[in-house]
N, C-alpha and C positions, 0 to 999 in steps of 0.2 A: 330771635331766631327760634322757630319751633323745635321743641325737643321730642325725641321718641319716648313715648309714655312708659314709664317704668312699671306700670301696672300690667303690661303685656307679659311679664315674667314673674309671676308669683311662684312660690314654692309649691311643687306638686303636692297633693294632699295624700300622701301615703306612698309606700314603696311600689315601684312598677317592675321590680325584678322579674316577676312571673311572665311579664309581657315581652321579655327581650327576645329579639330575633323572630318575631312572629309579624308577618307581613299582611295580616287580614286588615280590611278596612275598619272593622269595629275596634281593632287594637289601636289604631291611630286615632280614632275618634275618642277613645279613652285617654291617650297620651296628651292630647291638646285639649281635653275637656275643661281643664282649669286655667286656660289661656284665654282671657276675654278677647272676644271679637275675632278669634282664630278658628277656622274650620277646615276639615279635611275636603279639598276641592275635588280631586280625582285620584285614582289609584291604578295606573296601568300595571302590566305584569312586571315581574322581577323586582318587585318593591320600589317603584317609583312613586313618589308621594308629592302631592301638591297641597300647599297650605295657602290659605286667604287670610290677610290680616287687615283690619280696619285701622287706618293711620290718621284719619281725622274725620269730621262729621260729614265731609262729602268726597273722601278719597280712601283708597285701599290699594294694597299691592299683593302680589302673589309670589311665592318662591317654590322651587321644586327641589327635591332630594332624591339621590340615587343612593341606596343602602345595600352594600354587598351582603350576600348571604353569610350565614354563620361560619366562622372559621376563615373567611377570606378577607375580612376587614383588617386593614393595616393599622387601626387605632389612630387614624388621622382624618381630619376634615379638610377638604379642598373646595374653596369658594372660587367662582369664575364669574366674569363680568359680561358687559354688554357692548354694543357698538352704535356710535353715532347717537342721534336722538331717539333711537328705537326702543321699543319695549319688547318683551317677550322673554321667556325663560330660555336660557341658553342650554338646551338639552344636549346639542352636538359636543360641545367641549366637556359638559359633564360626563357624557358617555365615554369620550376618550380618556378622561382623567379617572374614571371608575376602574379602568383595567389595570391601574397601579395598585388597586385595593383600597383607595380612598372612599370614604363617604363624600359625596359631592353635592354642591349647592349652587343654585343660581336663582337671582330674582328677576322678575319682569319689569322692575322699577315703576311699577304702578300703572302701566298702560301697555297697549299693543299697537306698534306702528313700524313703518320701515325706518332705516337709519337716517334718511334724509328729510323725513317728515317732522316738522317742528309745530304743525298746526294744532296738535292736541293740547299744546301749552298755552293757547291764547286765553287770557283772562282765567287762567287755572292755577293759581299760586301753590295750592296744596299738592296738586299733581307735580309741580315742578320741584317742590321740596322732596317728594318721593324719588323722583328722577335723580335729583342733586346729591342726595346722601341718605335720606331717611329709610328708604326701602332696603338698601344695602345693610345698613347697620341693624335695622330691625330683623331682617332675615338672618344675619349672622348669629345675633344673640339668641333668637328662637331656635335656629337650626342646632346650635350647639346643645341646648337643653333637650331637644327631640332625640338627637344622636346618642347623648349620654343616657337618656332613659331607655331608649330602644335596645341598645347593647348591654346595658346595665353591668358593665365591667367595673372592677375595683378602681382602675385608673382613669376610666373614661377616655376622652379625647386627649392623646398624648401631645400631639402637635396640630396646629391649625395654619393652613397655607392658603395662599391666594394666587391666581393667575388670571391675567386679563390684558387685552390690547385695546388701544385707541381710547374710547370712553371707558372700556374696561380698566385701562391703565390708570385713567383719572380716578375711577372708583376705588381702586386699591390705594392709591396715595391719599385720597380724601379720608378713607377710613382709618389709616394709621395716624393721620394728623389729628383727627377728632378722638380716636379711641386707640392708643397704642397697644392695648392688649388683646385686640381682636385677632391679630395674626402673628405667628412666630416668624414667618418669612413670606415676602411676596416677589412675584415674577411679574414685571409690567413692561409692556411693549408699546412703543409709540403713543404715550399717553397724551390725551387731550387735556391736559391739566389746567390750562388757562382759558376757561371757556369764553369768558368775555372778550378776550384778546384774540384768541385764535378764530373765533367766528368773525370778528372785526377784521382780522388779516385775510381771511378767505374772501370776504366781500371787497376789501381794498384791493387785493390782487385782480379779482375779476373786473373791477372797474378800471384798472390800469389799461385793460385791453378792450374796453367798451366805449362806444359801440363799434361795431364792424365797419362803419363808414368813416371812422376817424383816421386820419393819416398815421396816428401812433399805433393803430391796431396791427398785431402781428397775426397773420393767418396761420391756423394750425398746420398747414402744409409746410410752414417754415420751421415748425418745432424740431424735427429730425435733424436739420442742418445745425441748429443751436446745440443740441445734445452732442452731435458728432464733433463739434468744434471743441467742446469741453473735454470730450474723450481724447481727442488729438492732443491737447495741450497737457492734460492731467493724468493720463492713463499710467505712463511709464515711471512715475515717481516711486512705485513700490519695487522697482527693479524688473517688472515684466509687462510687456504691451499685450494685454489679453482681452481687451474690451471691458474690463472691469476697473473703475476709478476707485482706488482704495482710500484716498484722502482727499476729497473734494475741498474740505475746509483748509487744507494746507497748500492748495493750488494758487499760484499767483497768475490768475487768468487775465488775458488780454482781451478785453471785450472788442477792441477796435478791429480785431481780426474778422469779426463778423460784419463789419462795414462794407457796403457795396463800393466797388471801384469801377473804372471805365470797362474793365474787361470781365467783370463778375457776372456770374449767372444769376439774374434776379430771382431765381426760385431757390437760391441757396445763400442769400446775404440779406442784410437789413439796411433800411434807410436810416438816416440820422435820428428821425422821430421814434422809429422802431427800436433803435439801439437804446435810446432813453428809457423806453418801456421796460426792456429786459434788464436794464441796470437797476431800475427802480424795484423790479421783481426780486432781485437777489440782494438788494441793499436793505439794511435794517430800517425799519419804519420808525421814525423819530418825530415828534411833535415839534413845532416852532420854539417851544419853551424848553427844548432838550428832553422832554419826557419820552422815555423808551416805550414804544407801543408793542412791537413784535419783531422777532428775528427775520432777517432776509430768508428767502428760500435757498435750499441747498443747491449749490452749482451741479448741473448735470441731470437733474430730474426732468422727466418729461413734463412739460408745463400744461398739458391738455386739461387736467382737472382744475388747476388752480387759476390759470389765466383764461381758460375757456375759449369760446369762439366768438365772443362779442355780441351774443344774443342773450335775451332774458333767460332762456331755458337752462343755461348752466350757471347762472349767477345765484349764489347761495346767500339769501338774505332772510330766510325764515326765522332764524334765531332773533334777529333784531326786530323783524316785523311782528312776531307773535309774542315774544318772551320779554323784550325790553320796552317796546312801545305799545304793545297790545292793540295795534292798528293796522288792519289789512290794507289800508289805503296809504300807508307811510311810503314816501318817495325815497327809495333806496338810492336814487343817483345823486342825492344830496349828502350821502353818508361821509362822515369825516372822522378824524381822531376824537373830536369832541364827543361823538356818540360812544365811543369805547370808554372814555373816561366817565360819561354818565352812567353806562351800563355797569361800571365798577361799583357805583353807588348803590346799585339794585342787587347785582350779583344773582340773577334768576335762579331760584332753587338752592341758593348757597352752594353752588356746585364748584367755584374755583377751588383748586387744590393748590393754592399759592402760599401756603405756609411753609417756609423753608427751614424753619427750627424742627428738626426731626430728632432732637436730643431725647425726647421721652421714649421714642421707639428704640433708640440706641441704648438707652439705659435699661430697658427691659430685655435687651439681647436680640431684638429683632434683626432680620437680614433682608436686604433689598438686592434683587438682580434686575437691572434696568437695561433693556436693549431697544435699539431704533434702527430700521433699515435706512441706509444712506442714500437710497433712491426712493424714498417714500414720496409718493405723488400726491398724498392726502394731507398728511401733517409733516412738514419738513423736519428733518432731524436736528436742524439748529434749535427748534424749540425745546428739545430734551437737553441739548447741550447747555442752553440758558438755565433750565431748571437745575441741572446737576451742578453748575458753577455757583448759582445762588444758594443752594443748600451748603455747598463746600464754604462759601463766605460765612454763612450763618454759624456753622459748626466750628470752623477754625477759631472764630472769636470765642467759643467755649472750650478751647483746647481738645477738640474731639477729632481724632483722625477719621476721615470719611472712609478709607479703605477698611476700617474695622468692621464696618456693617454695610457699606453701600458700594456695589461695583456697576459701573455702566459701560455698555458696549455698543459700538457702532457697527453695523453689518453692511459691509460694502455690496452694492448691487441689489439689496432687497427693497421691495416696495412696501406698501402699507401692511404691517403685520406678518406678511408672508410673500413668497414668490419672487423669482428672478429668472429672465430668460437664460442666463449664463453663469451666474454666481452661486456658490454654495450658500444656503440660507436657512436650511431646515434644522431646527434644534428642539422640536417637539414642543413649541411654545403655544400660547393662546392663539386660537383661530387658525393654526397650522395643520395641514393634513396631506396625506399622500394617497394615491390609489394603491390598495393592498396593505395598508398599515392601520392597525387598530389604535396604536399609541406609541409612544416613546420612538426611538430611531432604529428601525429593523436592522439586526446584525451589529448594532453598537448601542445596546441598552445599558448605558453606563453614564456616570456623572461627568464624564469629559465631553460627551457628545449631546446629552439631554439636559436642557435647562431646568426642568422640574427636578431631576435627580441631583443636579448640581446644587440647586437650592436646598434640598434636603440634606445633602452632605454637609453643606456650610452650616445649617442650622443645628443638625444632630451630631455632627462630628468635629465641627469647628475647622473645616478644611475650606479656605476660601478659594474661589476660581480666579486665576489670573487670565484664563482664556477658556472658551468653549469651542469646540470644533463643529463647524457647520458642515452640513452634507448637501450635495446636489445630486438627486436621483435622475436618471434619464427620463425625460417626459413626466416627471414627478410621479414615477410609478416604481414601486419597490422591485418588482419581478424584472424590470429592465436593468437593474444594477446601478451601482454608484458611478457617477460621472466624475465627481471631483469633491474634494474635501479641504477645508482651510480653516486656520485658527481665527476666531474672533477674539481680539484682544481687548483687555481691560483698558478703558480710556485713561490717558490720551495716547497710549501706545496703539500701533497699527501693525498689521502683518506685513512683513517684508520678504520677498522672495530670495532664497539663498541660491539654489542651483538644482538641477535634476528635473524630474517630472513635476511640473507645477500643479498637476491634479492631486498630488499627494501632500497631505498635511505636514508631514515630517520635513519637507523641503521649504517650509516657511518658518519665520521666527517673528516673535513680537518685539518690537523696537520702536523708538521714536524716529519716524520718518524725516527727511529734511523739510522741515515746516517753514514756509514762508508766511504767506497771508492769503486769505481766500480771494481778496481783490484789493485794489489800491484803496488807501485810506480815503482818498477824495471821493471814491465812489461810495464807500460805506457810509459817509457822513452827509452826503450832498442832498439827500431827499428828506426834508422836513416839511410835512404838509399837514 
């Protein structure tokens, strides 16, 4: 596995105290002068810095820094992540996080592309290593040196934090798995942690509904009826029927209620072949030899993204086409679990964040806040549940109490990273924004409502969050006012309605709901392909 060159971080040749808090280009040229292959790339106003680093003979990456002016820096560094297969510095999240007083950093992962474009990785292993882990680690190490030299305080960076969603979640996990000392605390959402298997599952699900001419194909026009039936059966178990399913994983869902009968409306029911498709979509994907491939999709999510419309346009096969097989003519219709197991032997870019032994991060006092929207239509929340349980198993064997340093939260009704039509979802996390807000939770800028402040309080004051209060603003606009708030409870607890106004957080409590099982055992284990 390629290593990040240690020569990128020599000791600076002499004190730089006189250069502290000076944002002129020539100052940063002096700061990075003794870092081989690193150059000042550009310098917008307000001390935004771009650094380019050569990572191999034929690859390089960039990272950006926002450095608060003298007297406003909180003596902390916050790193943020990226999304999908995309590259590009995440200036937006950096900007929001800088309002807390952080020096903020983001890497472009070594390329520039959209989140669904994997073509840049075709026959480009060094670029994949940058995307997988190398650009993040190199950026963190060099950024720390630059920040410390720039401010030239006696203590330097007191705490180092991380915030990221999706690929950004994977990046944070990967970094602490490889380098436990990089961060004191990380906030990760919907992490795409198992790249080989997640990309395989996305293609597998798309092929379940492919092609559109197959009798098993479910037209997207039927998706609302499927979602509505899950809501009908599962919504009320939290004590309130409000259009928000609080615990899809604990709902004993009867799939047969979707089956067409003599008097059924064909626009709102499924044939036997279609019923098999939706059952397979929600069932764990298990190989014939009992090898677990991926968790079934969460009940109640809108299947539009993952099941698709039965055409090539929505089938996501770029990861396997470009990164695993390096063959643009590869026939994705022949894809099977064997391809996933083969991909594991390659692990393009060494990107899989599948080391469950986080004992080194625990030992150094690190903290993890991990959350995932239960209505995530891109990466099902079942993926995060699987990771959390695997970490629990690994650390229980070492007599480590997971709650000491790792809290996991499922957010009912929230989609991928952010957003919900009716459920409270906003916690000022990665990729989250509101009209009229610069950062944090307007009107509730505290550690009970803000995931970043909750992480800081846990790391710096040893106050662990048992819940985080999520907020829903009307029309996602601050000036429109708060629509509702609800506690997001540390797993496995869920919010249960007590009485009174359901839009007030105080009328809910965290408890273990009446949990049965997400679906019949016969359904969960029937699909081994």
